[in-house]
MIDOVO-35663 format. One line per field, with one value per residue: x negated, y, z negated of N, C-alpha, C in turn. Coordinates in Angstrom, 2 decimals. Each point is the difference from the previous one (the first is absolute). Layout:
MIDOVO-35663
n.east = c(X, ...)
n.north = c(Y, ...)
n.up = c(Z, ...)
ca.east = c(X, ...)
ca.north = c(Y, ...)
ca.up = c(Z, ...)
c.east = c(X, ...)
c.north = c(Y, ...)
c.up = c(Z, ...)
This chain:
MIDOVO-35663
n.east = c(-0.91, 0.58, -1.23, 0.48, -1.06, 0.42, -0.72, 0.40, -0.52, -0.71, -0.13, -1.12, -0.41, 0.32, -0.28, -1.27, 0.09, 0.53, -0.94, -0.85, 0.53, 0.05, -1.23, -0.71, 0.60, 0.07, -0.99, -0.56, -0.12, -1.30, 0.37, -0.42, -1.22, -0.29, -1.29, -0.63, -1.24, 0.61, 0.60, 1.02, 0.29, 0.35, 1.14, 0.38, 1.08, 0.40, 1.28, 0.19, 1.12, -0.61, -0.37, -1.16, -0.28, -1.23, -0.07, -1.33, 0.27, 1.09, -1.07, 0.22, 0.23, -1.00, 0.72, -0.24, 0.94, 0.01, 0.75, -0.69, 0.21, -0.01, -0.01, 0.35, -0.76, 0.52, 0.04, -1.25, -0.18, 0.57, -0.72, -1.07, 0.35, 0.18, -1.13)
n.north = c(-7.22, -0.74, 0.03, -1.15, -0.30, -1.23, -0.54, -1.26, 0.13, -1.02, -0.12, -0.24, -1.21, -0.41, 1.19, -0.36, -0.65, 1.09, 0.72, -0.95, 0.02, 1.34, 0.00, -0.93, 0.22, 1.32, 0.07, 0.58, 1.26, -0.09, 1.09, -0.13, 0.45, -0.03, 0.09, -0.50, 0.16, -0.03, 0.71, -0.70, 1.29, 0.47, -0.57, 0.30, -0.74, -0.49, -0.23, 0.33, 0.24, -1.10, 1.07, -0.57, 0.55, -0.47, -0.04, 0.01, 1.28, -0.63, -0.70, 0.99, 0.35, -0.85, -0.32, 1.29, 0.91, 0.89, 1.05, 0.08, 1.29, 0.33, 1.27, 0.34, 1.09, 0.07, -1.33, 0.09, 1.10, -0.67, -1.06, 0.75, 0.62, -1.20, -0.40)
n.up = c(22.83, -0.90, -0.47, -0.34, -0.67, 0.01, -0.94, -0.10, -1.20, 0.47, -1.30, 0.66, -0.24, 1.23, 0.52, 0.19, -1.14, -0.54, 0.64, -0.31, -1.20, -0.07, 0.52, -0.63, -1.15, -0.20, 0.89, -1.06, 0.35, -0.10, -0.68, -1.23, -0.30, -1.28, 0.28, -1.04, 0.44, 1.16, -0.94, 0.50, -0.19, 1.18, 0.32, 1.22, -0.21, 1.18, -0.19, 1.26, -0.69, -0.36, -0.69, -0.32, -1.18, 0.20, -1.33, -0.10, 0.10, -0.37, -0.40, -0.85, 1.25, 0.14, 1.06, 0.01, 0.05, 0.97, 0.06, 1.13, -0.32, 1.27, -0.31, 1.23, 0.11, 1.21, 0.18, -0.47, 0.71, 1.02, -0.35, -0.20, 1.12, 0.52, -0.59)
ca.east = c(0.03, -0.70, -0.90, -0.38, -0.72, -0.05, -0.56, -0.27, -1.41, -0.19, -1.32, -0.50, -1.35, -0.96, 0.72, -0.36, 0.73, 1.42, 0.15, 0.04, 1.30, 1.06, -0.15, -0.08, 1.14, 1.30, 0.21, -0.20, -1.16, -0.74, 0.02, -1.02, -0.69, -1.03, -0.98, -1.26, -1.01, 0.51, 1.15, 1.24, 0.69, 1.40, 0.34, 1.42, 0.46, 1.35, 0.75, 1.16, 0.16, -0.44, -1.42, -0.41, -1.36, -0.64, -0.96, -0.66, -0.74, 0.47, 0.13, 0.96, 1.34, 0.09, 1.26, 1.08, 0.14, 0.60, 0.42, -0.71, 0.83, -0.70, 0.87, -0.65, 0.27, 1.34, 1.03, -0.21, 0.59, 1.46, 0.39, -0.11, 1.10, 1.23, 0.05)
ca.north = c(-1.44, -0.44, -1.14, -0.71, -1.26, -0.78, -1.35, -0.73, -0.29, -1.22, -0.06, -1.36, -0.25, 0.03, 0.48, -0.80, -1.27, 0.32, 0.29, -1.28, -0.61, 0.73, -0.05, -1.37, -0.85, 0.67, 0.67, 1.45, 0.51, 1.01, 1.32, 0.90, -0.48, 0.83, -0.87, 0.55, -1.06, -1.24, -0.53, 0.68, 0.45, 0.28, -0.30, 0.05, -0.99, 0.29, -0.95, 0.77, 1.25, -0.21, 0.30, -0.20, 0.35, -0.94, 0.82, -0.69, 1.01, 0.08, -1.42, -0.18, -0.05, -1.15, -0.72, 0.98, 0.86, 1.32, 0.58, 1.21, 0.87, 1.20, 0.95, 1.13, 1.22, 0.57, -0.78, 0.13, 1.29, -0.18, -0.84, 0.84, 0.96, -0.77, -0.41)
ca.up = c(-0.16, -1.19, 0.21, -1.22, 0.22, -1.25, 0.13, -1.23, -0.27, -0.77, -0.62, 0.19, -0.51, 1.09, 1.18, 1.18, -0.09, 0.21, 1.43, 0.72, -0.27, 0.69, 1.46, 0.52, -0.39, 0.03, 1.28, -0.04, 0.74, -0.75, 0.65, -0.51, -1.20, -0.60, -0.65, -0.50, -0.21, 0.61, -0.74, 0.37, -1.22, 0.34, 1.39, 0.34, 0.96, 0.49, 0.83, 0.46, -0.76, -1.37, -0.22, -1.38, -0.37, -0.90, -0.73, -1.11, -0.75, -1.38, -0.37, -1.09, 0.59, 0.89, -0.14, -0.10, 1.17, -0.16, 1.27, 0.40, 0.82, 0.47, 0.71, 0.65, -0.78, 0.21, -0.70, -1.44, -0.40, 0.07, -1.12, -1.21, 0.00, -0.26, -1.40)
c.east = c(-0.83, -0.85, -0.44, -0.74, -0.01, -0.52, -0.04, -1.51, -0.04, -1.43, -0.45, -1.42, -1.05, 0.73, -0.32, 0.76, 1.50, 0.28, 0.11, 1.35, 1.11, -0.10, 0.06, 1.25, 1.36, 0.24, -0.10, -1.22, -0.68, -0.01, -1.15, -0.66, -0.99, -0.93, -1.18, -0.94, 0.50, 1.12, 1.24, 0.75, 1.49, 0.21, 1.50, 0.28, 1.43, 0.52, 1.32, 0.10, -0.48, -1.51, -0.28, -1.43, -0.49, -1.16, -0.61, -0.75, 0.44, 0.24, 0.98, 1.44, 0.18, 1.28, 1.20, 0.07, 0.54, 0.42, -0.78, 0.93, -0.80, 0.98, -0.86, 0.39, 1.41, 1.09, -0.16, 0.60, 1.52, 0.50, -0.05, 1.14, 1.33, 0.12, 0.06)
c.north = c(-0.38, -1.22, -0.53, -1.25, -0.74, -1.39, -0.64, -0.23, -1.25, 0.01, -1.45, -0.12, 0.21, 0.38, -0.84, -1.33, 0.23, 0.33, -1.29, -0.68, 0.69, -0.10, -1.42, -0.84, 0.66, 0.82, 1.51, 0.35, 1.05, 1.30, 0.88, -0.63, 1.04, -0.93, 0.81, -1.17, -1.36, -0.68, 0.80, 0.33, 0.23, -0.36, 0.13, -1.06, 0.33, -1.22, 0.67, 1.28, -0.10, 0.26, -0.13, 0.48, -1.04, 0.73, -0.82, 0.97, 0.15, -1.42, -0.25, -0.10, -1.21, -0.80, 0.92, 0.82, 1.35, 0.47, 1.29, 0.79, 1.25, 0.86, 1.05, 1.27, 0.56, -0.82, 0.06, 1.29, -0.09, -0.80, 0.78, 0.99, -0.69, -0.35, 1.17)
c.up = c(-1.23, 0.32, -1.35, 0.41, -1.33, 0.30, -1.37, -0.10, -0.86, -0.54, 0.00, -0.55, 1.09, 1.28, 1.23, 0.01, 0.24, 1.46, 0.81, -0.19, 0.82, 1.52, 0.54, -0.29, 0.19, 1.27, -0.03, 0.85, -0.87, 0.78, -0.44, -1.20, -0.47, -0.76, -0.50, -0.25, 0.47, -0.79, 0.38, -1.28, 0.23, 1.46, 0.19, 1.05, 0.40, 0.76, 0.31, -0.81, -1.44, -0.10, -1.50, -0.19, -1.00, -0.66, -1.13, -0.91, -1.45, -0.50, -1.14, 0.51, 0.94, -0.28, -0.12, 1.27, -0.39, 1.37, 0.22, 0.90, 0.34, 0.77, 0.68, -0.75, 0.17, -0.68, -1.53, -0.51, 0.01, -1.19, -1.31, -0.10, -0.32, -1.48, -0.94)
């Protein structure tokens, strides 16, 4: 069984403020967060099947996004063999 995990990453100025917007206004639920010195740097929110990562660690990318894709080792080997 192939296991792929993918999430859109939204680069934001302030993750805590973005968390409040997604949870309080859009109905998402916070699933995870990473913080240093009481500052949230990365968080994941979910609403049904839609999961998003919020990241403020690259301020030059604020307002942009990317797709994060993670493959378990076995599916990655299968994909490499296919390509």
